[in-house]
C-alpha positions as CSV (number, residue, x, y, z in Angstrom):
1,M,112.3,115.7,117.6
2,L,113.8,117.5,120.6
3,Q,115.6,114.3,121.5
4,L,116.9,114.0,118.0
5,L,118.5,117.4,118.5
6,S,120.3,115.9,121.6
7,I,118.8,118.4,124.0
8,G,120.2,117.6,127.4
9,A,123.8,116.6,127.3
10,G,124.5,112.9,127.8
11,E,120.8,111.9,127.5
12,A,120.1,108.7,125.7
13,T,117.8,108.7,122.7
14,E,114.7,106.5,123.3
15,G,111.2,105.6,122.2
16,V,109.9,107.2,119.0
17,A,113.1,109.3,118.6
18,L,115.2,106.1,118.7
19,F,113.0,104.5,116.1
20,I,113.3,107.5,113.8
21,Q,117.1,107.7,114.3
22,N,117.6,104.0,113.4
23,L,115.3,104.5,110.4
24,A,117.3,107.4,109.2
25,D,120.6,105.6,109.7
26,R,119.5,102.6,107.6
27,A,118.3,105.0,104.9
28,G,121.6,106.9,105.0
29,I,119.9,110.2,105.9
30,E,121.8,112.5,108.2
31,L,119.6,114.1,110.8
32,T,120.6,117.8,111.1
33,I,118.9,120.8,112.5
34,G,117.8,121.7,108.9
35,S,116.2,118.4,108.1
36,I,114.5,118.2,111.4
37,L,113.1,121.7,111.1
38,L,111.9,120.8,107.6
39,V,110.0,117.8,108.9
40,Y,108.6,120.0,111.7
41,M,107.5,122.6,109.1
42,V,105.8,119.9,107.0
43,L,104.0,118.6,110.0
44,L,102.7,122.0,111.1
45,T,101.7,122.8,107.5
46,L,99.7,119.6,107.3
47,T,98.1,120.5,110.6
48,A,97.1,123.9,109.3
49,L,95.6,122.3,106.2
50,L,93.6,120.0,108.4
51,Q,92.4,122.9,110.5
52,Y,91.4,124.8,107.3
53,W,89.5,121.8,106.0
54,K,87.8,121.3,109.4
55,A,86.7,124.9,109.6
56,L,85.1,124.7,106.2
57,L,83.4,121.4,107.1
58,D,82.2,122.9,110.4
59,A,80.8,126.0,108.6
60,R,79.0,123.8,105.9
61,Y,77.4,121.6,108.5
62,Q,76.4,124.5,110.7
63,Q,75.0,126.7,107.9
64,T,73.2,123.7,106.3
65,F,71.6,123.0,109.7
66,I,70.4,126.6,110.0
67,Y,69.1,126.6,106.4
68,T,67.3,123.3,106.9
69,L,65.7,124.2,110.2
70,R,64.7,127.7,109.1
71,R,63.2,126.4,105.9
72,R,61.3,123.7,107.8
73,L,59.9,126.2,110.4
74,F,58.9,128.7,107.8
75,R,57.1,126.1,105.8
76,K,55.2,125.0,108.9
77,I,54.3,128.6,109.6
78,L,53.2,129.1,106.0
79,M,51.0,125.9,106.0
80,A,49.6,126.3,109.5
81,D,46.0,126.9,110.1
82,W,44.8,130.5,109.9
83,Q,43.2,130.3,113.4
84,L,46.6,129.2,114.9
85,L,48.5,131.9,113.1
86,N,46.0,134.5,114.0
87,S,46.6,133.7,117.7
88,R,50.4,134.1,117.5
89,S,52.7,137.1,117.7
90,K,54.3,138.0,114.4
91,T,57.3,139.4,116.3
92,N,58.0,136.0,118.0
93,H,58.0,134.2,114.6
94,L,60.3,136.8,113.1
95,Q,62.6,136.5,116.1
96,V,62.8,132.7,115.9
97,L,63.4,132.7,112.1
98,T,66.1,135.4,112.2
99,R,68.0,135.1,115.4
100,E,67.0,132.1,117.5
101,V,67.5,129.5,114.8
102,P,71.2,130.4,114.5
103,N,71.4,130.4,118.3
104,L,70.0,126.9,118.4
105,A,72.6,125.9,115.8
106,N,75.3,127.4,118.1
107,Y,73.8,125.4,121.0
108,Y,74.4,122.1,119.1
109,F,77.6,123.3,117.6
110,F,79.0,123.9,121.1
111,Y,77.8,120.5,122.2
112,L,79.9,119.0,119.4
113,K,82.8,121.3,120.1
114,L,82.6,120.2,123.8
115,L,82.9,116.6,122.6
116,T,85.9,117.5,120.4
117,T,87.5,119.3,123.3
118,L,87.0,116.3,125.6
119,I,88.6,114.0,123.0
120,M,91.6,116.3,122.5
121,T,92.0,116.7,126.3
122,A,91.9,112.9,126.7
123,A,94.6,112.6,124.0
124,Y,96.9,115.2,125.6
125,T,96.3,113.8,129.1
126,L,97.1,110.2,128.0
127,Y,100.5,111.3,126.6
128,A,101.2,113.5,129.6
129,M,100.5,110.5,131.9
130,L,103.1,108.5,130.0
131,V,105.6,111.3,130.6
132,S,104.7,112.1,134.3
133,A,101.6,110.6,135.9
134,G,102.1,112.5,139.1
135,F,102.2,116.0,137.6
136,T,99.4,115.2,135.1
137,L,97.1,114.1,137.9
138,I,97.9,117.3,139.8
139,I,96.9,119.5,136.8
140,I,93.7,117.5,136.1
141,A,92.7,117.7,139.8
142,V,93.2,121.4,139.9
143,G,91.2,121.8,136.7
144,I,88.3,119.8,138.1
145,I,88.3,121.7,141.4
146,V,88.3,125.1,139.6
147,F,85.5,124.0,137.3
148,F,83.4,122.9,140.3
149,L,84.1,126.2,142.1
150,L,83.0,128.2,139.0
151,R,79.7,126.4,138.5
152,R,77.7,129.5,139.7
153,F,78.7,131.2,136.5
154,L,76.8,128.5,134.6
155,M,73.5,129.3,136.4
156,R,74.1,133.0,135.7
157,S,74.5,132.2,132.0
158,F,71.1,130.6,131.9
159,R,69.4,133.6,133.4
160,L,71.3,136.1,131.2
161,G,70.5,134.0,128.1
162,K,66.7,134.2,128.9
163,G,67.0,137.9,129.6
164,Y,68.7,138.5,126.3
165,V,66.0,136.7,124.4
166,D,63.3,138.8,126.1
167,S,65.1,142.1,125.5
168,Y,65.6,141.2,121.8
169,N,61.9,140.4,121.5
170,R,61.0,143.8,122.9
171,L,63.4,145.5,120.5
172,L,61.8,143.9,117.5
173,K,58.3,144.7,118.8
174,Y,59.2,148.4,119.3
175,I,60.6,148.6,115.7
176,D,57.5,147.0,114.3
177,D,55.2,149.2,116.3
178,F,56.9,152.3,115.0
179,W,56.8,151.1,111.4
180,Q,53.1,150.3,111.6
181,T,52.3,153.8,113.0
182,V,55.1,155.9,111.4
183,K,52.7,158.4,109.8
184,I,50.9,159.0,113.1
185,A,54.2,159.4,114.9
186,K,55.2,162.1,112.4
187,V,51.8,163.9,112.5
188,H,51.7,163.8,116.3
189,S,55.4,164.6,116.7
190,S,55.7,161.6,119.0
191,E,59.1,160.4,117.8
192,D,60.6,160.8,121.3
193,Y,58.1,158.2,122.6
194,Y,59.2,155.6,120.0
195,F,62.9,156.5,120.4
196,N,62.7,156.1,124.2
197,R,61.1,152.7,123.9
198,F,63.7,151.7,121.3
199,D,66.5,153.1,123.5
200,E,65.2,151.2,126.5
201,A,65.3,147.9,124.7
202,S,68.7,148.7,123.1
203,T,70.2,149.6,126.4
204,S,68.9,146.4,127.9
205,L,70.5,144.4,125.1
206,L,73.8,146.4,125.6
207,N,73.8,145.6,129.3
208,M,72.9,141.9,128.6
209,E,75.7,141.6,126.1
210,Y,78.2,143.1,128.5
211,R,77.1,141.0,131.4
212,M,77.2,137.8,129.3
213,Q,80.6,138.6,128.0
214,K,81.8,139.3,131.6
215,N,80.2,136.0,132.7
216,W,82.2,134.2,130.1
217,S,85.4,136.0,130.6
218,V,85.7,135.9,134.4
219,P,85.9,132.1,134.7
220,Q,88.5,132.1,131.9
221,L,90.6,134.7,133.8
222,I,90.4,132.7,137.0
223,Q,91.3,129.5,135.3
224,R,94.3,131.1,133.4
225,I,95.7,132.6,136.7
226,V,95.3,129.3,138.5
227,G,96.7,127.3,135.6
228,L,99.7,129.7,135.4
229,A,100.3,129.3,139.2
230,V,100.2,125.5,138.9
231,L,102.4,125.4,135.9
232,V,105.0,127.6,137.6
233,G,104.9,125.3,140.6
234,I,105.4,122.2,138.5
235,V,108.3,123.8,136.7
236,W,109.9,124.8,140.0
237,F,109.5,121.4,141.7
238,G,110.5,119.6,138.5
239,Y,113.6,121.7,138.2
240,R,114.5,121.4,141.9
241,S,114.0,117.6,142.0
242,G,115.9,116.9,138.8
243,T,114.0,113.7,138.3
244,I,112.7,114.5,134.8
245,P,115.0,114.5,131.8
246,M,115.3,117.9,130.1
247,A,113.6,116.8,126.8
248,S,110.8,115.1,128.7
249,F,110.5,118.2,130.9
250,V,110.0,120.5,127.9
251,I,107.5,118.0,126.4
252,L,105.6,118.0,129.8
253,I,105.5,121.8,129.8
254,L,104.2,121.9,126.3
255,L,101.6,119.3,127.0
256,F,100.4,121.1,130.1
257,S,100.2,124.3,128.0
258,R,97.8,122.4,125.8
259,I,95.8,120.6,128.5
260,Y,94.9,123.6,130.6
261,P,93.5,125.7,127.7
262,Q,91.4,122.6,126.9
263,L,90.0,122.7,130.4
264,I,89.2,126.4,130.0
265,A,87.6,125.6,126.6
266,I,85.4,123.0,128.3
267,N,84.1,125.6,130.8
268,T,83.5,128.1,128.0
269,D,81.6,125.5,125.8
270,V,79.4,124.6,128.7
271,N,78.8,128.3,129.5
272,M,77.8,128.9,125.8
273,I,75.5,125.9,125.8
274,V,73.7,127.0,129.0
275,S,73.3,130.6,127.7
276,N,71.5,129.4,124.6
277,V,69.0,127.2,126.4
278,A,66.3,130.0,126.2
279,S,66.7,130.3,122.4
280,V,66.5,126.5,122.0
281,K,63.3,126.4,124.1
282,L,61.8,129.2,121.9
283,V,62.6,127.4,118.7
284,M,61.5,124.0,119.9
285,Q,58.3,125.3,121.3
286,L,57.4,126.8,118.0
287,D,58.3,123.6,116.2
288,E,56.1,121.6,118.6
289,D,53.1,124.0,118.4
290,L,53.0,124.0,114.6
291,P,51.6,120.7,113.0
292,E,53.4,119.0,110.2
293,P,51.9,120.3,106.9
294,G,50.0,117.7,105.0
295,T,50.6,119.1,101.6
296,T,53.6,120.8,99.9
297,T,53.5,124.4,98.9
298,G,54.3,123.5,95.3
299,D,51.1,121.5,94.8
300,V,48.8,122.9,92.2
301,H,45.2,122.0,92.7
302,P,42.5,122.2,89.9
303,S,40.0,124.8,91.1
304,V,36.4,124.1,91.9
305,A,34.1,126.2,89.7
306,L,30.9,127.1,91.5
307,K,27.9,126.2,89.4
308,K,24.9,126.4,91.6
309,E,25.3,127.7,95.2
310,I,27.1,128.0,98.4
311,R,24.8,126.7,101.2
312,L,25.4,127.4,104.9
313,E,23.4,125.1,107.1
314,D,23.0,125.5,110.9
315,I,26.3,127.3,111.3
316,T,27.5,127.9,114.9
317,F,30.6,129.8,115.5
318,A,32.3,131.7,118.4
319,Y,35.9,132.9,118.9
320,P,37.7,131.5,122.0
321,D,36.4,133.2,125.2
322,G,33.9,135.1,123.1
323,E,30.1,135.1,122.7
324,K,28.5,133.3,119.7
325,L,28.5,135.2,116.5
326,F,26.4,132.6,114.7
327,D,24.0,130.1,116.2
328,G,22.1,127.9,113.8
329,F,22.8,130.3,110.9
330,R,21.5,129.5,107.5
331,A,22.1,131.2,104.1
332,V,22.3,130.5,100.4
333,I,24.7,132.3,98.0
334,R,23.7,131.8,94.4
335,A,26.3,131.3,91.7
336,N,26.8,134.1,89.2
337,A,25.3,136.8,91.3
338,I,26.5,139.6,93.6
339,T,25.5,138.7,97.2
340,G,25.9,141.5,99.7
341,I,26.6,140.8,103.4
342,V,25.5,143.8,105.4
343,G,25.1,144.5,109.1
344,Q,26.4,146.4,112.1
345,S,30.1,146.4,112.9
346,G,31.2,143.5,115.1
347,R,28.3,141.2,114.0
348,G,30.5,138.8,112.1
349,K,30.4,139.9,108.4
350,T,34.2,139.3,108.0
351,T,34.0,136.1,110.0
352,L,31.3,134.8,107.5
353,I,33.8,135.5,104.7
354,D,36.5,133.6,106.6
355,L,34.1,130.7,107.0
356,I,33.3,130.6,103.3
357,A,37.1,130.8,102.5
358,G,37.8,128.0,105.0
359,L,40.0,130.2,107.2
360,Q,37.7,129.6,110.1
361,R,35.8,126.4,110.8
362,P,32.3,126.4,112.3
363,G,31.8,124.9,115.7
364,A,28.7,123.1,114.3
365,G,26.9,122.9,111.0
366,K,28.3,122.6,107.5
367,I,29.1,124.6,104.4
368,F,28.2,122.9,101.1
369,I,29.7,123.8,97.7
370,D,27.2,122.7,95.0
371,G,26.0,120.1,97.5
372,V,29.5,118.8,98.5
373,P,30.6,119.4,102.1
374,L,33.5,121.9,102.4
375,D,36.0,119.6,104.2
376,E,39.8,119.1,104.2
377,D,39.7,117.2,101.0
378,L,37.8,119.8,99.1
379,L,39.4,122.9,100.7
380,P,42.6,123.1,98.5
381,A,40.7,122.9,95.3
382,W,38.1,125.3,96.6
383,R,40.7,127.9,97.6
384,A,42.4,127.5,94.2
385,G,39.3,129.1,92.7
386,L,38.9,131.9,95.2
387,G,39.8,135.5,94.9
388,Y,40.0,137.4,98.2
389,L,40.3,141.2,98.8
390,P,40.5,142.3,102.4
391,Q,39.7,145.7,103.7
392,D,43.4,146.5,104.1
393,P,45.3,145.6,101.0
394,F,48.9,144.5,101.2
395,F,51.9,144.8,98.8
396,I,55.4,143.5,98.8
397,D,58.6,145.5,98.2
398,G,59.1,145.0,94.5
399,T,58.1,146.1,91.0
400,L,54.5,147.0,90.2
401,R,54.4,143.9,87.9
402,E,55.6,141.7,90.7
403,N,52.9,143.1,93.0
404,L,50.2,142.4,90.4
405,V,51.1,138.9,89.4
406,W,52.9,137.2,92.4
407,D,49.5,136.1,93.8
408,S,48.5,134.6,90.4
409,G,51.3,132.0,89.9
410,G,50.5,128.4,89.3
411,R,47.0,128.8,88.1
412,P,46.0,126.5,85.2
413,A,45.6,128.0,81.8
414,D,42.0,127.0,81.6
415,E,39.6,129.1,79.5
416,N,36.6,127.7,81.5
417,R,38.0,129.5,84.5
418,A,36.3,132.9,85.1
419,G,38.3,135.6,83.4
420,A,39.0,139.1,84.7
421,S,37.1,140.5,81.8
422,G,34.6,143.3,81.5
423,G,33.8,142.4,77.9
424,R,31.8,139.6,76.3
425,S,33.2,136.2,75.5
426,G,35.0,136.1,72.2
427,D,35.2,139.9,71.9
428,N,38.9,139.7,71.0
429,D,39.0,142.9,69.0
430,H,38.7,145.2,72.0
431,R,41.3,143.9,74.4
432,G,42.8,147.3,75.1
433,S,39.7,148.8,76.6
434,S,36.6,146.9,77.7
435,G,38.1,143.5,76.9
436,G,40.2,141.6,79.4
437,P,42.4,138.6,80.1
438,G,39.4,136.3,80.2
439,D,38.6,137.1,76.6
440,R,42.0,136.1,75.3
441,S,43.2,132.8,73.9
442,P,45.6,130.9,76.2
443,D,48.6,131.6,74.1
444,S,47.9,135.3,73.4
445,G,50.4,136.3,76.0
446,E,53.1,134.6,74.0
447,R,52.4,136.8,71.0
448,T,51.8,140.2,72.6
449,G,53.3,142.1,75.6
450,R,56.1,141.0,77.9
451,R,55.4,138.3,80.3
452,G,55.0,138.9,84.0
453,S,58.2,138.1,85.8
454,G,57.1,138.4,89.4
455,P,57.8,136.0,92.2
456,G,54.6,134.1,91.7
457,S,54.3,134.5,88.0
458,S,53.9,131.2,86.1
459,G,54.6,132.9,82.8
460,A,50.8,133.0,82.0
461,I,50.2,136.7,82.5
462,S,51.4,139.2,79.9
463,D,51.8,143.0,80.4
464,E,48.8,143.5,78.0
465,E,46.6,141.4,80.3
466,I,47.8,143.4,83.3
467,M,47.1,146.8,81.7
468,A,43.7,145.5,80.5
469,V,42.7,144.7,84.1
470,L,44.1,148.0,85.4
471,E,42.0,149.8,82.8
472,Q,38.9,148.1,84.2
473,V,39.5,149.3,87.7
474,N,40.6,152.8,86.5
475,A,44.2,152.4,87.6
476,T,46.3,152.6,84.4
477,H,47.4,156.1,85.4
478,L,49.1,154.6,88.5
479,V,51.5,152.8,86.2
480,K,52.0,155.7,83.8
481,R,53.0,158.0,86.5
482,F,56.3,156.1,86.8
483,R,59.0,156.4,84.2
484,K,59.7,152.7,84.3
485,G,56.0,151.7,84.2
486,L,55.4,148.2,85.5
487,D,59.2,147.9,86.2
488,A,59.0,150.7,88.8
489,F,60.2,149.4,92.2
490,I,57.9,150.2,95.1
491,V,58.7,150.2,98.8
492,N,56.5,151.2,101.7
493,Y,53.5,151.1,99.4
494,P,51.1,153.0,101.8
495,F,53.2,156.1,101.2
496,A,53.5,155.5,97.5
497,F,49.7,155.3,96.9
498,S,46.6,156.6,98.5
499,G,44.2,154.2,100.2
500,G,41.9,154.2,97.2
501,E,44.8,153.6,94.8
502,C,46.0,150.7,96.9
503,Q,42.5,149.2,96.9
504,R,42.3,149.4,93.1
505,L,45.7,147.8,92.6
506,A,44.7,145.0,95.0
507,L,41.5,144.5,93.1
508,A,43.4,144.2,89.8
509,R,45.7,141.7,91.4
510,V,42.7,139.6,92.5
511,L,41.1,139.7,89.1
512,L,44.3,138.6,87.5
513,R,43.9,135.3,89.4
514,R,40.7,134.7,87.3
515,P,38.8,133.5,90.3
516,S,35.6,131.5,90.2
517,V,34.4,133.1,93.5
518,L,35.3,136.6,94.5
519,L,35.2,137.5,98.2
520,L,35.3,141.2,98.8
521,D,35.6,142.7,102.3
522,E,34.8,146.4,102.3
523,A,36.6,146.5,98.9
524,T,35.3,150.0,98.0
525,S,35.6,151.6,101.4
526,S,38.6,153.7,100.3
527,L,37.2,154.8,97.0
528,D,35.3,157.9,96.1
529,A,31.8,157.8,94.6
530,E,33.1,157.9,91.0
531,N,35.7,155.2,91.3
532,E,33.4,153.1,93.4
533,A,30.8,153.2,90.6
534,T,33.5,152.2,88.1
535,V,34.6,149.2,90.2
536,M,31.0,148.1,90.8
537,E,30.3,148.3,87.0
538,V,33.2,146.0,86.5
539,L,31.9,143.6,89.1
540,A,28.4,143.7,87.6
541,R,29.9,142.5,84.3
542,L,32.0,139.9,86.0
543,K,29.1,138.2,87.7
544,E,28.2,136.5,84.4
545,R,31.3,134.3,85.1
546,I,32.2,134.9,88.8
547,T,30.2,134.5,91.9
548,I,30.7,137.6,94.0
549,V,30.3,137.9,97.8
550,F,30.6,141.5,99.0
551,V,30.8,142.6,102.6
552,T,30.1,146.2,103.1
553,H,28.5,148.8,105.4
554,R,28.0,151.4,102.7
555,E,24.5,151.9,101.4
556,S,25.8,153.3,98.1
557,V,26.7,149.9,96.8
558,T,23.7,147.9,97.8
559,R,21.8,148.8,94.6
560,W,24.3,146.6,92.8
561,F,23.5,143.5,94.8
562,D,21.3,140.8,93.5
563,E,20.7,139.4,97.0
564,V,21.5,140.6,100.5
565,I,22.3,138.7,103.6
566,K,21.6,140.8,106.7
567,I,23.6,139.9,109.9
């Protein structure tokens, strides 16, 4: 196009310019400054559109990659064995899912960007070689030499990337530690301790960010200065020699102005790749450590209804690097009874619950459910009929309704399942007081009350059912204290409810699952004597339909037990 404008007096038009000029002459089109600039504008507009399309395509691929990998890892974490999860740091998992997965995406993105840069550099270089092979070889040689001399910055990028990952992990850990103990921090006025730890990690991150940015910028600065010096030298020698036509000379300068930034981009891309190696290792290590889940989280298994007994035969169990908690242990838990598990602290009461629930596996011996071994094939159906209430209840940030029904989603509407009812079967006239969900017909939720709309709700639990269960555990006042009732949004639940209130809400949630077997781990430890008696009366009525296993150290509840296993 510069040749078409006759830049350089007396220069002959050649090559592509000559072809375009002959084509215009045959078409009767006059090539003027206006028409040439119009073509130039169209070409640049098309380039801009291509770049826009490419940017959207890049973003879609990159974000889809992040989504797919993050979803895959979270599913593997979700479906992993309890023993494996219990041996891992929550902070590490949180860091991988939130920050390191995008860093891994950047790692591969810069690999592809490096490939793109190499292709573009090769294209510019090829055309520059056609214009002036000598000057092109000079600029390429200078670029390679500078890249070799700056290789120490790449090693520094690797160390800084690892240091940044470690600093970010400490920051997350300090935040989590504070949130777990915020009440103690306030009572003890130890805010400065947590602030100093947080500030230490934040300062470390700040320094790492600065050092990483400097480590990326210094090579770029050096390359730009060297490139500028080389370009000035080429212009000076080319001008003095007068061997290059003016149009070709301008093209050569433009090409070099494109080639050298590509060389700088190559160094930057490699630097970014190296700095993300630590993040990649962290993600890949987690991916390798977690086995592929054998079942999908959407599977709904029909529950196993216990009819006769849970039998533990010759159970041996010990935690890694710990002494044996059980050695040849035998016990029988009868169906439709309350079996208490009592003993001193640290003797394995909670571990026995975990073994029954399939969270832990015995080193030797077997657990039989109505004579059938509790193995991997039976475990999903067995867990579908379990209700488990740990000593420390947990709630999500959400409405009261969501917190009561999210754990009940996907259960079959089967009247043979044990209902969370304190009344007798068929006593449908007293649903508001002693009656409960188990006494209702399957479609009664359609006719009365609004349906639960929580994350795990399958549409099978109505508000009437929720309130009936809350009535049983003496917790309806917890809903009535809020103006929006079940729609009240709760965050930081330990500060919204007392320990006893949390325990009663958690018990209501478990009962709404309509379990066949109810596992309670110190379920009344936070209740006063009156509320404890109320809950135990509910459990005593439920045992007609539910097998209840109750871990406790409190003598006050042992009178409710039909059988006791002493550990």
